[in-house]
N, C-alpha and C positions, 0 to 999 in steps of 0.2 A: 632627171636625176634619180638614182636608186635611193629609196628611203632607207633609213636605218633599220626599220622593222623588216623590210624585205631582205636587206643585207644579212641580218641575223638569221632569218629563216633559211636563206640560201647557204650560208656558211655552216649552219648547224647540220643541214642535210649532207653537205660535203664532208664535214669533220666526222660525222657518224659513219659515213660510207667508207672512209679511209682509215678509221680506227684511231683518229687523233682525239676524239671527244669520248670521255668515259663517264656517262651519267651514273650516279649512285641511285640504285633503285630503292625506294622507300615505301613503307606503309604509313598511312596518315591517320592521325587521331587528334582529339582536342582535350584540353584540360582547362576547366573553368576555375579561375582563382583571382581574387582581388578585383573583381569587376571586369576582368578581361577573359575572353575565350582564346587561350593560347593554342596555337597550331603547333603540333609536334610531329615531326617526321622521324620514323624509325628505320635505320638502315637494314636492308635485308641481306646484303652481302658486300662487305668491305674488302674481301680478299684480293680482288684485282687491283684496287687502289693501293693497298699496302705493298703488294708485290712490285708494282711499278715504282713506288717511292723507294723501295729498298734495292732496286737494281743499281749496281755500282756504276759510276761514270768512268769511262775508259780514260786512262792517263798513263803516260810513261813514267811519271814522277812517283817515287815510293812514298810511303807514309800516308797519314790521313788526308783526305781530299776535302777542300773547302766546299760548302754548298754552292751549287750552280744557280745563277740567276736565271729563272725560267723566262724572263722578259728581255734578256740581252744575250743572244737574240731570242725573240719570241718564235713560237712555232708558226710557220706560214699558214698551216692548215686551220689554225684558230683565229686568224686575222679577219676581223669584220670590216674595218675601214679606218681611215684617217679622220680624227675628230678636229685636229688643229695642227699647227706647226710644232706643238709641244706634246701632244697626246695621241695615242691610238686606242682603238676599241678591240678587245680580244674576247673570245669565248672563255668561260671558266672551264678548264679541262675536266675537273671532277665536280660537275654541277649536281646539286641536290634539287634545285629549283630550275625549271625550264627557262631558257633565254637569259641566263645569268651572265651579265656582261662585266668585264674588267676594263677600267679606264686608267691607262698606264702611261707614265711619262716615257717619252722616247729615250731620254738620257737618264742615267741612274741618279735618283735622288733618294735619300733615306726615308723610310716610312715614318720616322719620328719627326721629320721636318713638318712645320705647320703648312697647311694648305694655303695656296696663294690664288691670285686672280686667274691665272692660267688654268689651275685645277678646277676652279668653279666654272670657268667658261666651257671647259670640256664637259663637265657634268651637266650643265644646263643645255648644251647642245643635245645631249641624250634625253634629258627630261622634257624638252620641248617637243620631242617626237614620241616619247613613250611615257605614259603616266606610270611612273615607277617609284621605287624607294631607293634612293642613293644612300650609300653608307661608307664609313671609313673607320677602320680599326686602327686606332692610334697606338701602335706598339704591341709587343708580344703579349703583355698582360691584358690587352684589350682584344686579343684574338687574332692578331696579324700573324700570318704564317709565312709571309715573304718580306724581306727587308727593303725591296724596291718599291717606291711609292706607287700606290694604286688605289683608286676609289673603286667601288662596285655598285652595280645596279641590278635589281630584280623587278620584274613587272608587278604591278598591283592589279587585282588583290592578291595577297599572299596565299590565300586559300579560297577557292572559288565558291565554296558553300558557307563561308563565314559572313556574319552580319556587317563587318567593317572591312574596308580595304586593307588596313593593318589593324590587328587587334588592339594596339595601343590607342587608337582613335576613339575607343569606347570611353576613355577617361579624359580626352582633351577638351571636351565641352566645359569642364569645370576649371580649366586653367586660370590661375589667379595672378594678376600682374604684381611684380615685386615693387615695393615703394622705392622711388628714385631711379628706377630703370624701366621706363614705360613699356618698351617692347618686350621685356623679359618677363617670363611668368614661371610659376611653379605649378605642377600638376598634382592636385589632390589624389591620394591613392598610391603615389610613388614615394616610398619611405626612404629612398636613397637620394643622395645629392644629384641634382640635375638642373638644367636650365633650358627653357622652352620658349619659342617665339613663333608667331604666325607671320607668314610672308607670302607674297605672290611672285612666283618665278615663271609664271606663264606669260603668254604674249601681252597680257594686260599691263605689265610693268614697263613695257617699252622694248628696246633692243635686247638681244642676248647679252651684249656687253653691259648694258644697264643692270640686267638681272644678275650678272656675275659679280658686279661691284656691290650690289645690294646684299647678295648672299655672303660675300666676303665680310662685309661690315657686320652682318648679323652673327656670323660664325665667331668673329673675334670678340664681340660683345658677350656671346654665350660662354666662350671659354673663360672670360674674365668673371662672369657671374657664377660659374661652376668652380672657380678657384683652380683653374688649370693655367699656370703661368707660362709665359713665353721666355725662353732662354736663348742666349746667343751661343752657337757652336760654329766656330770658324767663319763667322760672318753671316751664317744662315740661321734664321729663327727656327728653333725646335720647341717641341712641347716639353714642359717641365714636369709632366705627369701623364700617365696613360689615360686614354679616354676613348669613348665611342661617339660617333657623329651619325645622326640620321637626318636625311633631307628628302622632302617631297616637294612638289610644286606649291604646297600650301603651308608647310610648317618645317621647323628645324628643331632638333633636340641634341644636347650634349650631355653625356654621362661620364663622370670620372670613374676610373677603375682601380682596383687594388690587386686583383689576381685573375688569371684566365679561366680557371676551372672551379667547380663546386662538386665535391665528391666524385671527381673524375669526369664530370660532364663539362665540355668546353662551352663557353659563352662568348659570342661576339656581338656585333651591333644588332643582328637580327633578333637576338633574344629580347632586347629592349623594345623592339617593334611588336613582340609577341609571337615570335617564331623560333622554336627550338629544333635542334637536330641531335638525336641520340644514336649511339652505335648499335644498341641491341635492346632486347626486352628487359634485361636487368637494369639498364640505365633508365629506361622508361619508368620502371617501377620506382627507382630512386627519385626521379623527378616528381612523380605523382605523390610520393610520400612527403618530400620536402615542400612541394608546392612551387610552381614556377616563380611566383613573386618573391618568395623567400630565397630561392636560388639567385635571383637578380640582386637582392639585398646583400647576399653573402659575397658577391664578387665586386661590390661597389663601395663607395665612400658613404658613411652615414650622413643623413640629411642635416644641414646646419640648424642649430637650435633656433626656433622662432621662425624658420622659413616655411 
C-alpha cells in the first residue's frame, strides 16, 4: 500500500508540474520573544495568489456571485487520497510550508461546527504516519478562510534549524495542572486564555479508533476549560465562540479568539504554535515592534484571573 508520505510527494510533484499547486515563496527569519523563538516567513511575491483569487467565476446569472466552495468539487490535481468514508486529504493550493495537507469533509459541513469523532479519526490517520502539527481554525475570527469544514496538518519541525519541533514547546515543560481538572493545564508564559493537555495519540494508546475517542474527549474538555461553549444550530453542535486548536501526537491546545488580525497581520492557529506569516517587510517590521507574544495577546481573550 502507498504510504501517505509517498502519496503527498507524488501528488506534489504532479500538482507542481501541471500548475495546480502555487507555493508562496518566502524568506525565513526568527524573532525571540517571551521565551519562544518564533519562526516568521516573509512573502516574496503574493501577486500570483492575488490574481488567481480575483479571477471572476464564469456564470450566466447576473449580479454578485456567491463564493465558490473549493472543496465541492475539489481539484483532482490536489487530491492526495481517501482518509476515511467521511474525509479526503488534499494539498493546500497556496502553501507557505511544504507538504501542507488539508483534511476535508466529503460532504459540506460548516467550519463553525464542533469537531466530532470522524474528524479526529481522519486527523489521527494522518498523524500516525506523519509526525506533524494538526490544527483547526474555528471560524473567520480564528483565521478560517473557507466555510467548509477542514482541519490542516503541517510536518514537524516547523523550522529545520529551530531548537524545538514547534516553538511553543519551549514553554510546555512548565505547564501546570488546573485544580479540579486533572488533565487540563495552563502554560506559564501565555498571558491569554488557553487550555492545554498532554496525551498520546501514537500507536501506544491502542487502535486509531481508541486514539480518536481519546482526542475527542480531550478536545471537549479543553473547550470547556477555555470557556468556549457548545451551542445547538439546527440539531448540530456548533462553537459558541471562535477558537484555535493545535494537536500533535503528544499534546493539544485550545485558544479562544476575539479577532483575526493585529495591525493588519492575520493570525491563525500556527501563530500560537510559534509560526507567523507576513506579507512583506513592512509587516515584519510591525511584528518585530509589537513582539509576537503581544500580537497573540491582542487577538485572544484575556487570561482568567487566578488561572
